VMD Tcl script that builds the backbone (N, CA, C; Angstrom):
set m [mol new atoms 471]
animate dup $m
set s [atomselect $m all]
$s set {name element resname resid chain x y z} {
  {N N MET 1 A 162.206 114.237 97.853}
  {CA C MET 1 A 163.371 114.740 97.138}
  {C C MET 1 A 163.210 114.458 95.642}
  {N N THR 2 A 163.554 115.414 94.832}
  {CA C THR 2 A 163.425 115.290 93.385}
  {C C THR 2 A 164.582 114.476 92.813}
  {N N ILE 3 A 164.253 113.613 91.878}
  {CA C ILE 3 A 165.282 112.835 91.177}
  {C C ILE 3 A 166.247 113.803 90.494}
  {N N ALA 4 A 167.476 113.378 90.296}
  {CA C ALA 4 A 168.497 114.247 89.709}
  {C C ALA 4 A 169.316 113.476 88.684}
  {N N VAL 5 A 170.046 114.213 87.873}
  {CA C VAL 5 A 170.949 113.602 86.907}
  {C C VAL 5 A 171.897 112.677 87.667}
  {N N GLY 6 A 172.066 111.462 87.137}
  {CA C GLY 6 A 172.915 110.458 87.754}
  {C C GLY 6 A 172.158 109.471 88.621}
  {N N ASP 7 A 170.911 109.805 88.964}
  {CA C ASP 7 A 170.088 108.909 89.786}
  {C C ASP 7 A 169.457 107.808 88.942}
  {N N LYS 8 A 169.216 106.675 89.566}
  {CA C LYS 8 A 168.496 105.553 88.951}
  {C C LYS 8 A 167.002 105.805 89.131}
  {N N LEU 9 A 166.235 105.609 88.067}
  {CA C LEU 9 A 164.792 105.782 88.153}
  {C C LEU 9 A 164.183 104.694 89.034}
  {N N PRO 10 A 163.161 105.032 89.806}
  {CA C PRO 10 A 162.511 104.036 90.654}
  {C C PRO 10 A 161.708 103.042 89.813}
  {N N ASP 11 A 161.528 101.853 90.345}
  {CA C ASP 11 A 160.730 100.824 89.678}
  {C C ASP 11 A 159.339 100.824 90.289}
  {N N VAL 12 A 158.370 101.279 89.528}
  {CA C VAL 12 A 156.984 101.402 89.969}
  {C C VAL 12 A 156.107 100.802 88.878}
  {N N THR 13 A 155.010 100.199 89.253}
  {CA C THR 13 A 154.068 99.670 88.268}
  {C C THR 13 A 153.072 100.758 87.892}
  {N N ILE 14 A 153.020 101.047 86.596}
  {CA C ILE 14 A 152.060 101.999 86.046}
  {C C ILE 14 A 151.249 101.249 84.996}
  {N N LYS 15 A 150.526 101.949 84.156}
  {CA C LYS 15 A 149.704 101.317 83.122}
  {C C LYS 15 A 150.052 101.880 81.746}
  {N N THR 16 A 149.828 101.039 80.764}
  {CA C THR 16 A 149.905 101.463 79.371}
  {C C THR 16 A 148.790 100.733 78.630}
  {N N ASN 17 A 148.486 101.169 77.429}
  {CA C ASN 17 A 147.451 100.492 76.653}
  {C C ASN 17 A 148.058 99.351 75.871}
  {N N GLY 18 A 147.458 98.185 76.023}
  {CA C GLY 18 A 147.859 97.015 75.256}
  {C C GLY 18 A 146.779 96.664 74.253}
  {N N ALA 19 A 146.961 95.564 73.566}
  {CA C ALA 19 A 146.009 95.133 72.544}
  {C C ALA 19 A 144.616 94.894 73.125}
  {N N LYS 20 A 144.553 94.489 74.395}
  {CA C LYS 20 A 143.265 94.177 75.017}
  {C C LYS 20 A 142.873 95.200 76.082}
  {N N GLY 21 A 143.508 96.364 76.066}
  {CA C GLY 21 A 143.191 97.389 77.050}
  {C C GLY 21 A 144.364 97.678 77.964}
  {N N PRO 22 A 144.094 98.306 79.109}
  {CA C PRO 22 A 145.172 98.677 80.038}
  {C C PRO 22 A 145.965 97.461 80.524}
  {N N GLU 23 A 147.283 97.636 80.552}
  {CA C GLU 23 A 148.186 96.590 81.024}
  {C C GLU 23 A 149.165 97.195 82.018}
  {N N ASP 24 A 149.563 96.373 83.001}
  {CA C ASP 24 A 150.608 96.802 83.930}
  {C C ASP 24 A 151.932 96.937 83.195}
  {N N LEU 25 A 152.719 97.903 83.600}
  {CA C LEU 25 A 154.043 98.109 83.035}
  {C C LEU 25 A 154.983 98.522 84.159}
  {N N SER 26 A 156.046 97.791 84.317}
  {CA C SER 26 A 157.076 98.131 85.290}
  {C C SER 26 A 157.976 99.198 84.683}
  {N N THR 27 A 158.152 100.297 85.396}
  {CA C THR 27 A 159.046 101.332 84.874}
  {C C THR 27 A 160.477 100.799 84.798}
  {N N GLY 28 A 160.829 99.908 85.715}
  {CA C GLY 28 A 162.158 99.295 85.665}
  {C C GLY 28 A 162.368 98.548 84.356}
  {N N ASP 29 A 161.340 97.817 83.916}
  {CA C ASP 29 A 161.427 97.088 82.646}
  {C C ASP 29 A 161.407 98.034 81.452}
  {N N PHE 30 A 160.587 99.091 81.530}
  {CA C PHE 30 A 160.465 100.027 80.414}
  {C C PHE 30 A 161.795 100.706 80.100}
  {N N PHE 31 A 162.545 101.066 81.132}
  {CA C PHE 31 A 163.798 101.799 80.940}
  {C C PHE 31 A 165.029 100.899 80.837}
  {N N LYS 32 A 164.903 99.647 81.219}
  {CA C LYS 32 A 166.056 98.745 81.300}
  {C C LYS 32 A 166.701 98.496 79.930}
  {N N GLY 33 A 168.018 98.708 79.892}
  {CA C GLY 33 A 168.805 98.347 78.725}
  {C C GLY 33 A 168.583 99.181 77.479}
  {N N ARG 34 A 167.991 100.347 77.645}
  {CA C ARG 34 A 167.798 101.202 76.466}
  {C C ARG 34 A 167.776 102.669 76.847}
  {N N LYS 35 A 167.921 103.493 75.832}
  {CA C LYS 35 A 167.890 104.944 76.029}
  {C C LYS 35 A 166.470 105.415 75.728}
  {N N VAL 36 A 165.896 106.167 76.673}
  {CA C VAL 36 A 164.494 106.565 76.574}
  {C C VAL 36 A 164.352 108.053 76.889}
  {N N VAL 37 A 163.506 108.719 76.109}
  {CA C VAL 37 A 163.061 110.071 76.425}
  {C C VAL 37 A 161.685 109.927 77.064}
  {N N LEU 38 A 161.524 110.519 78.228}
  {CA C LEU 38 A 160.225 110.556 78.897}
  {C C LEU 38 A 159.852 112.012 79.103}
  {N N PHE 39 A 158.650 112.360 78.658}
  {CA C PHE 39 A 158.146 113.688 79.002}
  {C C PHE 39 A 156.814 113.516 79.715}
  {N N ALA 40 A 156.582 114.390 80.665}
  {CA C ALA 40 A 155.372 114.299 81.474}
  {C C ALA 40 A 154.625 115.618 81.419}
  {N N VAL 41 A 153.315 115.479 81.468}
  {CA C VAL 41 A 152.435 116.640 81.380}
  {C C VAL 41 A 151.475 116.643 82.567}
  {N N PRO 42 A 150.987 117.820 82.954}
  {CA C PRO 42 A 150.020 117.873 84.048}
  {C C PRO 42 A 148.711 117.140 83.735}
  {N N GLY 43 A 148.305 117.108 82.476}
  {CA C GLY 43 A 147.076 116.397 82.149}
  {C C GLY 43 A 146.844 116.268 80.665}
  {N N ALA 44 A 146.446 115.068 80.256}
  {CA C ALA 44 A 146.064 114.848 78.859}
  {C C ALA 44 A 144.865 115.735 78.527}
  {N N PHE 45 A 144.810 116.178 77.291}
  {CA C PHE 45 A 143.723 116.985 76.759}
  {C C PHE 45 A 143.674 118.411 77.317}
  {N N THR 46 A 144.609 118.797 78.183}
  {CA C THR 46 A 144.618 120.180 78.659}
  {C C THR 46 A 145.216 121.060 77.566}
  {N N PRO 47 A 144.848 122.339 77.517}
  {CA C PRO 47 A 145.283 123.196 76.403}
  {C C PRO 47 A 146.795 123.262 76.192}
  {N N GLY 48 A 147.563 123.547 77.228}
  {CA C GLY 48 A 149.015 123.663 77.068}
  {C C GLY 48 A 149.650 122.348 76.646}
  {N N CYS 49 A 149.140 121.259 77.193}
  {CA C CYS 49 A 149.703 119.940 76.882}
  {C C CYS 49 A 149.352 119.514 75.462}
  {N N SER 50 A 148.121 119.793 75.045}
  {CA C SER 50 A 147.656 119.378 73.719}
  {C C SER 50 A 148.099 120.304 72.600}
  {N N ASN 51 A 148.210 121.588 72.905}
  {CA C ASN 51 A 148.518 122.562 71.859}
  {C C ASN 51 A 149.992 122.923 71.763}
  {N N THR 52 A 150.740 122.711 72.842}
  {CA C THR 52 A 152.133 123.144 72.862}
  {C C THR 52 A 153.112 122.008 73.108}
  {N N HIS 53 A 152.899 121.214 74.152}
  {CA C HIS 53 A 153.899 120.231 74.564}
  {C C HIS 53 A 153.916 118.992 73.666}
  {N N MET 54 A 152.795 118.287 73.586}
  {CA C MET 54 A 152.739 117.049 72.801}
  {C C MET 54 A 153.075 117.258 71.321}
  {N N PRO 55 A 152.560 118.302 70.663}
  {CA C PRO 55 A 152.840 118.444 69.228}
  {C C PRO 55 A 154.325 118.452 68.875}
  {N N GLY 56 A 155.158 119.048 69.713}
  {CA C GLY 56 A 156.595 119.059 69.433}
  {C C GLY 56 A 157.177 117.655 69.378}
  {N N PHE 57 A 156.707 116.783 70.261}
  {CA C PHE 57 A 157.200 115.404 70.267}
  {C C PHE 57 A 156.645 114.601 69.100}
  {N N VAL 58 A 155.412 114.893 68.695}
  {CA C VAL 58 A 154.835 114.204 67.536}
  {C C VAL 58 A 155.610 114.591 66.273}
  {N N VAL 59 A 155.824 115.883 66.075}
  {CA C VAL 59 A 156.517 116.379 64.882}
  {C C VAL 59 A 157.972 115.909 64.840}
  {N N ASN 60 A 158.620 115.852 65.996}
  {CA C ASN 60 A 160.045 115.501 66.051}
  {C C ASN 60 A 160.308 114.039 66.411}
  {N N ALA 61 A 159.268 113.214 66.434}
  {CA C ALA 61 A 159.423 111.819 66.882}
  {C C ALA 61 A 160.471 111.061 66.069}
  {N N ASP 62 A 160.442 111.178 64.752}
  {CA C ASP 62 A 161.406 110.436 63.932}
  {C C ASP 62 A 162.839 110.836 64.249}
  {N N GLU 63 A 163.073 112.134 64.373}
  {CA C GLU 63 A 164.430 112.615 64.678}
  {C C GLU 63 A 164.887 112.167 66.072}
  {N N ILE 64 A 163.984 112.224 67.036}
  {CA C ILE 64 A 164.321 111.769 68.388}
  {C C ILE 64 A 164.605 110.267 68.377}
  {N N LEU 65 A 163.774 109.507 67.677}
  {CA C LEU 65 A 163.925 108.052 67.655}
  {C C LEU 65 A 165.159 107.579 66.885}
  {N N GLU 66 A 165.803 108.483 66.157}
  {CA C GLU 66 A 167.098 108.147 65.551}
  {C C GLU 66 A 168.190 108.095 66.610}
  {N N LYS 67 A 167.924 108.723 67.780}
  {CA C LYS 67 A 168.939 108.848 68.824}
  {C C LYS 67 A 168.607 108.059 70.094}
  {N N VAL 68 A 167.359 107.635 70.234}
  {CA C VAL 68 A 166.933 106.877 71.412}
  {C C VAL 68 A 166.087 105.688 70.967}
  {N N ASP 69 A 165.815 104.805 71.921}
  {CA C ASP 69 A 165.027 103.607 71.617}
  {C C ASP 69 A 163.530 103.805 71.770}
  {N N ALA 70 A 163.114 104.759 72.576}
  {CA C ALA 70 A 161.681 104.965 72.810}
  {C C ALA 70 A 161.421 106.367 73.336}
  {N N ILE 71 A 160.191 106.815 73.091}
  {CA C ILE 71 A 159.681 108.060 73.665}
  {C C ILE 71 A 158.454 107.683 74.482}
  {N N GLY 72 A 158.435 108.119 75.723}
  {CA C GLY 72 A 157.274 107.893 76.578}
  {C C GLY 72 A 156.659 109.217 76.981}
  {N N CYS 73 A 155.334 109.231 77.042}
  {CA C CYS 73 A 154.598 110.398 77.532}
  {C C CYS 73 A 153.798 109.949 78.739}
  {N N MET 74 A 153.959 110.640 79.851}
  {CA C MET 74 A 153.290 110.249 81.086}
  {C C MET 74 A 152.434 111.380 81.628}
  {N N ALA 75 A 151.306 110.989 82.206}
  {CA C ALA 75 A 150.447 111.929 82.914}
  {C C ALA 75 A 149.748 111.178 84.042}
  {N N VAL 76 A 149.288 111.927 85.032}
  {CA C VAL 76 A 148.483 111.344 86.099}
  {C C VAL 76 A 147.049 111.300 85.574}
  {N N ASN 77 A 146.842 110.369 84.667}
  {CA C ASN 77 A 145.550 110.081 84.064}
  {C C ASN 77 A 145.467 108.561 83.936}
  {N N ASP 78 A 144.278 108.058 83.614}
  {CA C ASP 78 A 144.151 106.612 83.432}
  {C C ASP 78 A 144.535 106.213 82.009}
  {N N ALA 79 A 144.732 104.924 81.807}
  {CA C ALA 79 A 145.202 104.412 80.513}
  {C C ALA 79 A 144.202 104.673 79.394}
  {N N PHE 80 A 142.904 104.687 79.701}
  {CA C PHE 80 A 141.902 104.955 78.670}
  {C C PHE 80 A 142.029 106.388 78.161}
  {N N VAL 81 A 142.211 107.327 79.072}
  {CA C VAL 81 A 142.390 108.735 78.692}
  {C C VAL 81 A 143.676 108.895 77.887}
  {N N MET 82 A 144.741 108.259 78.343}
  {CA C MET 82 A 146.017 108.377 77.628}
  {C C MET 82 A 145.912 107.787 76.223}
  {N N GLY 83 A 145.194 106.679 76.081}
  {CA C GLY 83 A 144.999 106.075 74.759}
  {C C GLY 83 A 144.187 106.975 73.840}
  {N N ALA 84 A 143.137 107.571 74.374}
  {CA C ALA 84 A 142.311 108.486 73.578}
  {C C ALA 84 A 143.114 109.720 73.172}
  {N N TRP 85 A 143.960 110.210 74.081}
  {CA C TRP 85 A 144.779 111.383 73.771}
  {C C TRP 85 A 145.819 111.038 72.714}
  {N N GLN 86 A 146.379 109.839 72.796}
  {CA C GLN 86 A 147.337 109.383 71.782}
  {C C GLN 86 A 146.690 109.407 70.402}
  {N N ASP 87 A 145.466 108.879 70.314}
  {CA C ASP 87 A 144.741 108.887 69.034}
  {C C ASP 87 A 144.461 110.312 68.577}
  {N N ASN 88 A 143.999 111.158 69.485}
  {CA C ASN 88 A 143.663 112.536 69.180}
  {C C ASN 88 A 144.865 113.326 68.671}
  {N N GLN 89 A 146.053 113.002 69.186}
  {CA C GLN 89 A 147.267 113.747 68.856}
  {C C GLN 89 A 148.094 113.091 67.745}
  {N N ASN 90 A 147.613 111.966 67.185}
  {CA C ASN 90 A 148.365 111.225 66.161}
  {C C ASN 90 A 149.765 110.882 66.676}
  {N N ALA 91 A 149.815 110.408 67.922}
  {CA C ALA 91 A 151.084 110.154 68.606}
  {C C ALA 91 A 151.420 108.668 68.663}
  {N N GLU 92 A 151.204 107.973 67.556}
  {CA C GLU 92 A 151.399 106.514 67.540}
  {C C GLU 92 A 152.848 106.086 67.777}
  {N N LYS 93 A 153.813 106.967 67.601}
  {CA C LYS 93 A 155.225 106.618 67.832}
  {C C LYS 93 A 155.646 106.844 69.286}
  {N N ILE 94 A 154.709 107.306 70.105}
  {CA C ILE 94 A 154.985 107.615 71.504}
  {C C ILE 94 A 154.253 106.609 72.386}
  {N N THR 95 A 154.958 106.041 73.351}
  {CA C THR 95 A 154.343 105.122 74.303}
  {C C THR 95 A 153.674 105.943 75.392}
  {N N MET 96 A 152.382 105.731 75.548}
  {CA C MET 96 A 151.616 106.486 76.535}
  {C C MET 96 A 151.655 105.750 77.873}
  {N N LEU 97 A 152.028 106.479 78.916}
  {CA C LEU 97 A 152.197 105.905 80.244}
  {C C LEU 97 A 151.232 106.571 81.215}
  {N N ALA 98 A 150.360 105.761 81.782}
  {CA C ALA 98 A 149.336 106.257 82.688}
  {C C ALA 98 A 149.761 106.018 84.133}
  {N N ASP 99 A 150.004 107.099 84.844}
  {CA C ASP 99 A 150.382 107.049 86.256}
  {C C ASP 99 A 149.176 107.506 87.074}
  {N N GLY 100 A 148.095 106.764 86.945}
  {CA C GLY 100 A 146.801 107.164 87.491}
  {C C GLY 100 A 146.788 107.520 88.962}
  {N N ASN 101 A 147.596 106.864 89.771}
  {CA C ASN 101 A 147.652 107.151 91.197}
  {C C ASN 101 A 148.851 108.021 91.576}
  {N N ALA 102 A 149.564 108.516 90.590}
  {CA C ALA 102 A 150.736 109.389 90.778}
  {C C ALA 102 A 151.861 108.703 91.552}
  {N N GLN 103 A 151.911 107.386 91.529}
  {CA C GLN 103 A 152.951 106.677 92.283}
  {C C GLN 103 A 154.348 106.923 91.707}
  {N N PHE 104 A 154.488 106.830 90.393}
  {CA C PHE 104 A 155.792 107.071 89.771}
  {C C PHE 104 A 156.159 108.545 89.903}
  {N N THR 105 A 155.186 109.412 89.663}
  {CA C THR 105 A 155.399 110.856 89.770}
  {C C THR 105 A 155.907 111.224 91.166}
  {N N LYS 106 A 155.279 110.671 92.198}
  {CA C LYS 106 A 155.697 110.945 93.578}
  {C C LYS 106 A 157.065 110.344 93.855}
  {N N ALA 107 A 157.335 109.147 93.319}
  {CA C ALA 107 A 158.640 108.513 93.527}
  {C C ALA 107 A 159.751 109.349 92.889}
  {N N LEU 108 A 159.423 110.084 91.826}
  {CA C LEU 108 A 160.389 110.977 91.180}
  {C C LEU 108 A 160.513 112.307 91.920}
  {N N GLY 109 A 159.573 112.588 92.806}
  {CA C GLY 109 A 159.569 113.870 93.509}
  {C C GLY 109 A 159.105 115.005 92.614}
  {N N LEU 110 A 158.276 114.677 91.616}
  {CA C LEU 110 A 157.867 115.673 90.629}
  {C C LEU 110 A 156.352 115.883 90.607}
  {N N GLU 111 A 155.725 115.660 91.763}
  {CA C GLU 111 A 154.283 115.869 91.829}
  {C C GLU 111 A 153.949 117.351 91.975}
  {N N LEU 112 A 152.761 117.688 91.525}
  {CA C LEU 112 A 152.243 119.053 91.551}
  {C C LEU 112 A 150.879 118.995 92.207}
  {N N ASP 113 A 150.687 119.738 93.286}
  {CA C ASP 113 A 149.395 119.764 93.958}
  {C C ASP 113 A 148.520 120.810 93.282}
  {N N ALA 114 A 147.606 120.347 92.453}
  {CA C ALA 114 A 146.689 121.242 91.739}
  {C C ALA 114 A 145.289 121.183 92.346}
  {N N SER 115 A 145.223 120.825 93.620}
  {CA C SER 115 A 143.939 120.717 94.317}
  {C C SER 115 A 143.174 122.037 94.315}
  {N N GLY 116 A 143.881 123.136 94.383}
  {CA C GLY 116 A 143.245 124.452 94.380}
  {C C GLY 116 A 142.416 124.696 93.130}
  {N N ALA 117 A 142.783 124.036 92.046}
  {CA C ALA 117 A 142.035 124.165 90.793}
  {C C ALA 117 A 141.093 122.975 90.581}
  {N N GLY 118 A 140.968 122.135 91.624}
  {CA C GLY 118 A 140.083 120.982 91.516}
  {C C GLY 118 A 140.672 119.825 90.735}
  {N N LEU 119 A 141.991 119.804 90.558}
  {CA C LEU 119 A 142.638 118.788 89.725}
  {C C LEU 119 A 143.402 117.738 90.520}
  {N N GLY 120 A 143.483 117.892 91.837}
  {CA C GLY 120 A 144.190 116.909 92.650}
  {C C GLY 120 A 145.686 116.927 92.419}
  {N N ILE 121 A 146.314 115.784 92.656}
  {CA C ILE 121 A 147.759 115.659 92.453}
  {C C ILE 121 A 148.016 115.347 90.983}
  {N N ARG 122 A 148.903 116.092 90.390}
  {CA C ARG 122 A 149.297 115.929 88.988}
  {C C ARG 122 A 150.809 115.829 88.921}
  {N N SER 123 A 151.318 115.709 87.712}
  {CA C SER 123 A 152.759 115.731 87.491}
  {C C SER 123 A 153.170 117.129 87.083}
  {N N LYS 124 A 154.331 117.543 87.560}
  {CA C LYS 124 A 154.929 118.754 87.004}
  {C C LYS 124 A 155.241 118.476 85.541}
  {N N ARG 125 A 155.361 119.528 84.769}
  {CA C ARG 125 A 155.763 119.394 83.368}
  {C C ARG 125 A 157.283 119.196 83.350}
  {N N PHE 126 A 157.710 118.054 82.799}
  {CA C PHE 126 A 159.144 117.780 82.752}
  {C C PHE 126 A 159.468 116.849 81.594}
  {N N ALA 127 A 160.750 116.769 81.301}
  {CA C ALA 127 A 161.270 115.782 80.360}
  {C C ALA 127 A 162.576 115.267 80.929}
  {N N LEU 128 A 162.848 114.009 80.659}
  {CA C LEU 128 A 164.126 113.450 81.054}
  {C C LEU 128 A 164.618 112.499 79.979}
  {N N ILE 129 A 165.906 112.317 79.987}
  {CA C ILE 129 A 166.555 111.312 79.142}
  {C C ILE 129 A 167.194 110.327 80.108}
  {N N ALA 130 A 166.887 109.055 79.925}
  {CA C ALA 130 A 167.461 108.026 80.784}
  {C C ALA 130 A 168.150 106.981 79.926}
  {N N ASN 131 A 169.320 106.561 80.371}
  {CA C ASN 131 A 170.066 105.501 79.702}
  {C C ASN 131 A 170.156 104.328 80.674}
  {N N ASP 132 A 169.509 103.226 80.325}
  {CA C ASP 132 A 169.432 102.043 81.187}
  {C C ASP 132 A 168.909 102.425 82.573}
  {N N GLY 133 A 167.932 103.312 82.600}
  {CA C GLY 133 A 167.286 103.702 83.841}
  {C C GLY 133 A 168.003 104.760 84.656}
  {N N VAL 134 A 169.105 105.284 84.148}
  {CA C VAL 134 A 169.856 106.325 84.857}
  {C C VAL 134 A 169.622 107.664 84.155}
  {N N VAL 135 A 169.248 108.673 84.930}
  {CA C VAL 135 A 168.903 109.986 84.377}
  {C C VAL 135 A 170.153 110.685 83.852}
  {N N GLU 136 A 170.098 111.072 82.573}
  {CA C GLU 136 A 171.185 111.829 81.946}
  {C C GLU 136 A 170.818 113.305 81.780}
  {N N TYR 137 A 169.531 113.578 81.678}
  {CA C TYR 137 A 169.043 114.953 81.553}
  {C C TYR 137 A 167.706 115.033 82.258}
  {N N LEU 138 A 167.470 116.132 82.946}
  {CA C LEU 138 A 166.174 116.407 83.556}
  {C C LEU 138 A 165.880 117.877 83.396}
  {N N GLY 139 A 164.772 118.180 82.749}
  {CA C GLY 139 A 164.327 119.553 82.578}
  {C C GLY 139 A 162.920 119.695 83.121}
  {N N VAL 140 A 162.746 120.553 84.105}
  {CA C VAL 140 A 161.443 120.759 84.747}
  {C C VAL 140 A 161.014 122.198 84.502}
  {N N ASP 141 A 159.767 122.374 84.095}
  {CA C ASP 141 A 159.236 123.710 83.832}
  {C C ASP 141 A 158.284 124.142 84.938}
  {N N ALA 142 A 158.548 125.300 85.519}
  {CA C ALA 142 A 157.613 125.881 86.484}
  {C C ALA 142 A 156.467 126.560 85.733}
  {N N LYS 143 A 156.801 127.169 84.603}
  {CA C LYS 143 A 155.814 127.799 83.710}
  {C C LYS 143 A 156.287 127.566 82.288}
  {N N GLY 144 A 155.349 127.497 81.373}
  {CA C GLY 144 A 155.707 127.334 79.972}
  {C C GLY 144 A 156.281 125.963 79.668}
  {N N VAL 145 A 156.842 125.865 78.475}
  {CA C VAL 145 A 157.429 124.609 78.001}
  {C C VAL 145 A 158.787 124.937 77.394}
  {N N GLU 146 A 159.768 125.134 78.241}
  {CA C GLU 146 A 161.109 125.451 77.758}
  {C C GLU 146 A 162.063 124.285 78.000}
  {N N GLU 147 A 162.196 123.891 79.258}
  {CA C GLU 147 A 163.150 122.846 79.644}
  {C C GLU 147 A 162.706 121.445 79.219}
  {N N SER 148 A 161.400 121.289 78.957}
  {CA C SER 148 A 160.859 119.968 78.652}
  {C C SER 148 A 160.352 119.825 77.217}
  {N N SER 149 A 160.635 120.790 76.383}
  {CA C SER 149 A 160.156 120.729 74.996}
  {C C SER 149 A 160.943 119.700 74.188}
  {N N ALA 150 A 160.355 119.244 73.106}
  {CA C ALA 150 A 161.025 118.307 72.209}
  {C C ALA 150 A 162.302 118.927 71.652}
  {N N GLU 151 A 162.249 120.202 71.358}
  {CA C GLU 151 A 163.425 120.883 70.807}
  {C C GLU 151 A 164.572 120.928 71.811}
  {N N THR 152 A 164.262 121.175 73.077}
  {CA C THR 152 A 165.282 121.187 74.126}
  {C C THR 152 A 165.851 119.779 74.315}
  {N N VAL 153 A 164.978 118.786 74.320}
  {CA C VAL 153 A 165.432 117.393 74.464}
  {C C VAL 153 A 166.367 117.018 73.309}
  {N N LEU 154 A 166.001 117.398 72.100}
  {CA C LEU 154 A 166.852 117.101 70.937}
  {C C LEU 154 A 168.242 117.700 71.095}
  {N N LYS 155 A 168.323 118.908 71.624}
  {CA C LYS 155 A 169.630 119.541 71.849}
  {C C LYS 155 A 170.461 118.759 72.864}
  {N N GLN 156 A 169.790 118.092 73.808}
  {CA C GLN 156 A 170.488 117.314 74.834}
  {C C GLN 156 A 170.962 115.957 74.310}
  {N N LEU 157 A 170.353 115.517 73.221}
  {CA C LEU 157 A 170.737 114.223 72.640}
  {C C LEU 157 A 171.941 114.390 71.748}
}
mol reanalyze $m
mol bondsrecalc $m
mol representation Tube
mol addrep $m
């Protein structure tokens, strides 16, 4: 079942890049006591994600961060890939979240089976706004980047 507005986000351990490399991060801790924008992409370095989705959040990061405490970007990739993509995209104001085994993605009910294209299980393209771990907005895109764009998220804030 897909998470919905009003639901509490699940607490799952994922990875992020720390000073000494990949570190465990509890999603419960990441969202606790603050307002967070999370957007997820099917894959780091993919054309749509790199050319369309991420740039909107990089360009609008300051404006978004005036209204929330953090911006997270998640993909079913490892922390090394997410760190390299962060550098490539000049996304230093965005916390990169690596859901390498798709555990958080599956707990949200937002997994995408891209096995037919040789990509395995990925995340659907989505964005959400959570306040103290409770979903206030959820936008999922079947195609394109409309419901999960930085501009759409800004309108919801």
